Each structure stands twice: as structure tokens, then as C-alpha cells.
C-alpha positions as CSV (number, residue, x, y, z in Angstrom):
1,M,0.0,0.0,0.0
2,I,1.3,3.5,-1.0
3,R,0.9,5.8,2.0
4,I,0.3,9.4,1.2
5,V,0.2,12.8,2.9
6,I,-1.5,15.7,1.1
7,A,-0.8,19.3,1.8
8,E,-3.1,21.9,0.3
9,D,-4.5,25.1,1.8
10,Q,-7.8,25.0,-0.2
11,R,-10.0,22.7,1.9
12,M,-12.3,21.6,-0.9
13,L,-9.4,20.6,-3.1
14,L,-7.7,18.8,-0.1
15,G,-10.9,16.8,0.5
16,A,-11.4,16.0,-3.2
17,L,-7.8,14.9,-3.7
18,G,-7.9,12.7,-0.6
19,A,-11.2,11.1,-1.8
20,L,-9.8,10.5,-5.3
21,L,-6.6,8.8,-4.1
22,D,-8.4,6.7,-1.5
23,L,-10.4,5.2,-4.4
24,E,-7.2,3.7,-5.8
25,E,-6.8,0.1,-4.5
26,D,-3.0,0.4,-3.8
27,M,-3.1,3.9,-2.1
28,E,-4.1,5.2,1.3
29,V,-4.2,8.9,2.3
30,V,-2.8,8.8,5.9
31,G,-2.7,12.5,6.6
32,K,-3.9,15.9,5.3
33,A,-2.2,19.2,6.0
34,K,-3.4,22.8,5.4
35,N,0.1,24.3,5.2
36,G,3.8,23.4,4.8
37,E,4.4,23.4,8.6
38,E,1.7,20.8,9.2
39,A,3.0,18.7,6.3
40,L,6.4,18.6,7.7
41,N,5.1,17.4,11.1
42,L,2.8,14.8,9.5
43,V,5.7,13.4,7.4
44,Q,7.9,13.2,10.6
45,Q,5.1,11.4,12.5
46,L,3.6,9.1,9.9
47,Q,6.6,8.4,7.6
48,P,4.5,8.2,4.4
49,D,5.9,7.1,1.1
50,I,4.7,10.2,-0.7
51,C,3.9,13.8,0.2
52,I,1.8,15.7,-2.4
53,M,2.1,19.5,-1.9
54,D,0.8,22.7,-3.3
55,I,3.4,25.5,-3.5
56,E,1.7,28.6,-2.2
57,M,0.6,27.8,1.3
58,P,0.5,29.7,4.5
59,L,3.3,29.5,7.2
60,K,5.7,27.5,5.0
61,S,5.5,27.2,1.2
62,G,5.6,23.8,-0.6
63,L,9.0,24.6,-1.9
64,D,10.5,25.5,1.5
65,T,8.9,22.3,2.9
66,A,10.3,20.2,0.0
67,E,13.8,21.6,0.7
68,E,13.5,20.4,4.3
69,L,12.1,17.0,3.3
70,K,15.2,16.3,1.3
71,E,16.6,14.5,4.3
72,Y,13.6,12.1,4.5
73,P,12.9,8.9,2.6
74,C,9.5,10.3,1.7
75,K,9.2,11.3,-2.0
76,V,7.7,14.8,-2.7
77,I,5.3,15.6,-5.5
78,I,4.6,19.3,-6.1
79,L,1.0,19.8,-7.4
80,T,0.3,23.4,-8.4
81,T,-1.4,25.7,-10.7
82,F,1.8,27.6,-11.4
83,A,3.9,26.6,-14.4
84,R,6.8,28.9,-13.5
85,A,10.3,28.2,-14.5
86,G,11.8,29.7,-11.3
87,Y,9.5,27.4,-9.2
88,F,10.4,24.4,-11.3
89,E,14.1,25.2,-10.9
90,R,13.8,25.4,-7.1
91,A,11.8,22.2,-7.0
92,R,14.4,20.3,-9.0
93,K,17.1,21.6,-6.7
94,A,15.1,20.3,-3.8
95,E,15.1,17.0,-5.6
96,V,11.3,16.6,-5.7
97,S,10.2,13.4,-7.5
98,G,7.3,15.0,-9.3
99,Y,6.0,18.4,-10.4
100,L,2.5,18.3,-11.8
101,L,-0.1,20.8,-12.7
102,K,-3.6,20.9,-11.1
103,D,-5.3,20.9,-14.4
104,S,-4.0,17.5,-15.4
105,P,-6.6,14.6,-15.4
106,S,-6.9,12.9,-12.0
107,E,-5.9,9.4,-13.3
108,E,-2.6,11.0,-14.3
109,L,-1.9,11.8,-10.7
110,A,-2.4,8.2,-9.6
111,N,-0.2,6.9,-12.5
112,S,2.5,9.4,-11.7
113,I,2.5,8.3,-8.0
114,R,3.1,4.7,-9.2
115,T,5.8,5.8,-11.6
116,I,7.5,7.7,-8.8
117,M,7.3,4.7,-6.4
118,D,9.2,2.8,-9.2
119,G,12.0,5.2,-8.7
120,R,11.5,7.6,-11.6
121,R,10.7,11.3,-11.7
122,V,7.6,12.8,-13.3
123,Y,7.5,16.4,-14.5
124,A,4.6,18.1,-16.4
125,P,5.8,18.4,-20.1
126,E,4.9,22.1,-20.1
127,L,7.5,22.7,-17.4
128,V,10.3,20.9,-19.1
129,D,9.8,23.2,-22.2
130,L,9.5,26.2,-19.9
131,A,12.7,25.5,-18.0
132,Y,14.7,25.4,-21.2
133,E,13.2,28.4,-22.9
134,N,13.0,30.5,-19.8
135,E,16.4,30.6,-18.1
136,N,17.0,33.6,-15.9
137,P,19.0,36.0,-18.1
138,L,20.5,38.0,-15.2
139,T,24.0,37.5,-13.9
140,K,24.6,36.9,-10.2
141,R,25.4,40.6,-9.6
142,E,22.3,41.8,-11.6
143,K,20.1,39.4,-9.5
144,Q,21.6,41.0,-6.3
145,V,20.7,44.5,-7.6
146,I,17.1,43.6,-8.5
147,E,16.6,41.9,-5.2
148,L,17.7,45.1,-3.4
149,I,15.4,47.2,-5.6
150,A,12.6,44.8,-4.6
151,D,13.5,45.4,-1.0
152,G,12.8,49.1,-1.6
153,K,16.4,50.3,-1.7
154,N,17.4,53.3,-3.8
155,T,20.4,53.7,-6.1
156,K,22.6,55.2,-3.3
157,E,21.7,52.4,-0.8
158,I,22.3,49.7,-3.3
159,A,25.7,51.3,-4.1
160,S,26.8,51.4,-0.5
161,E,25.5,47.8,0.2
162,L,27.4,46.3,-2.8
163,Y,30.5,48.6,-2.5
164,I,30.1,50.0,-6.0
165,T,29.4,53.5,-7.3
166,N,26.0,55.1,-8.0
167,G,26.9,55.1,-11.7
168,T,27.6,51.4,-11.7
169,V,24.3,50.7,-10.1
170,R,22.5,52.8,-12.8
171,N,24.4,50.8,-15.4
172,Y,23.2,47.6,-13.9
173,I,19.7,48.8,-13.7
174,S,19.6,49.8,-17.4
175,V,21.0,46.4,-18.3
176,I,18.4,44.6,-16.1
177,L,15.6,46.6,-17.8
178,D,17.0,45.8,-21.2
179,K,17.3,42.1,-20.5
180,L,13.9,41.8,-18.9
181,E,12.4,43.9,-21.7
182,V,10.7,46.3,-19.4
183,S,10.8,50.1,-19.1
184,N,11.0,50.8,-15.3
185,R,12.0,49.2,-12.0
186,I,8.4,48.4,-10.9
187,E,7.9,46.4,-14.2
188,A,11.2,44.7,-13.7
189,I,10.3,43.5,-10.2
190,A,6.8,42.4,-11.5
191,R,8.4,40.4,-14.4
192,F,11.1,38.8,-12.2
193,K,8.4,37.8,-9.7
194,E,6.0,36.5,-12.4
195,K,8.8,34.2,-13.7
196,G,9.3,32.9,-10.2
197,W,13.0,34.0,-10.1
198,F,13.1,35.5,-6.7
199,K,14.6,33.0,-4.3
């Protein structure tokens, strides 16, 4: 029997997922969590084979939880509405066994669970394409600059934090706007966020 914990903050979806998987003869939902914190506790207590998790949950996101669960034998499947390259990249680094989209047919989830139990990984095809066409174009330094902009820092503060001149910061900003194909800082932050590139 494949023992499963599900973490999902939308109650109706949590109930529906649990009921669907319980219909499978070889699966049993042993625990349900409303956030990443609860999921972590349930995995520690119940030692399930699989933990299925949404990404955007209160207290602790699915990706934060997945990173912590790397130490456990439990396999993690991310089940989300978000086909974002940045999320997918983080999930792969956390060594999740699956990354599936919520709009996939329900039998696909059960089949994916069995495939994962056989030791393979399952990623939604849309994500694999996205990961290759959607690499983050910014250098490490440019990423630091946009993260500081997102923290509300101005040119002068960024310059002093990174030990560079105001002019260099302005140059970085114009390169960032150019690479992200946007016209101002606010759009740059929005684009960076939308791609899921903020760590």
C-alpha cells in the first residue's frame, strides 16, 4: 500500500484529492495538512511514502517544505497551478520526485505516483519546455541588484551595500531593464516575480 500525505490550503481541493486517491486500491491517504508546517510534522510522525504538496501555502511554502524534506525517505510531488520556470528550478534543486499541474486529469496523478514509487521522476511536459526556454538572463550581480530594488532600496543604498558607485548601479539597472524587456523598476520586479526567479 502506498501511504500518502497531502498538503493543500484549499480545503475543498484537499478533500477531493484525498477522496480520489483513496479510491485507488493500492493507495491510502494517511494525513492531510493545510500548510507546509503541518505537512512537515505529518511526514515526521507518519513516515509516508509520498507527500503531495501545493506551492503557495501559509506558514511555509511547498518549496520550503520540499527543501526540508530532502533529508527524509518520503518522496515529494509538487502539485500546483503555477507553471513557472523559477519554481520548477527550485523544485528540481530540492530533488522533488514530481512536479505536476492541477489541471491534469486525475488518473494522471495516480499513475504518476506509481511511476515515482518505481524510482522515476515525473515532470509536467509544459515545465520541461519552460525550463529550457525560460532561463533567468541576469548575472549573479544583476540578481543582487534587482533583489535590493525589490527590498525598496534606492540607487545610493544599493551602491553602498554592494560597495560600488551610483553610476555602476545605474548601469546595472539599465542592463536589467533591457534584459527583462521592461521600461522601469516596478515592471522589472513584476516580471522577475512572475517568472518565479526571486529565491
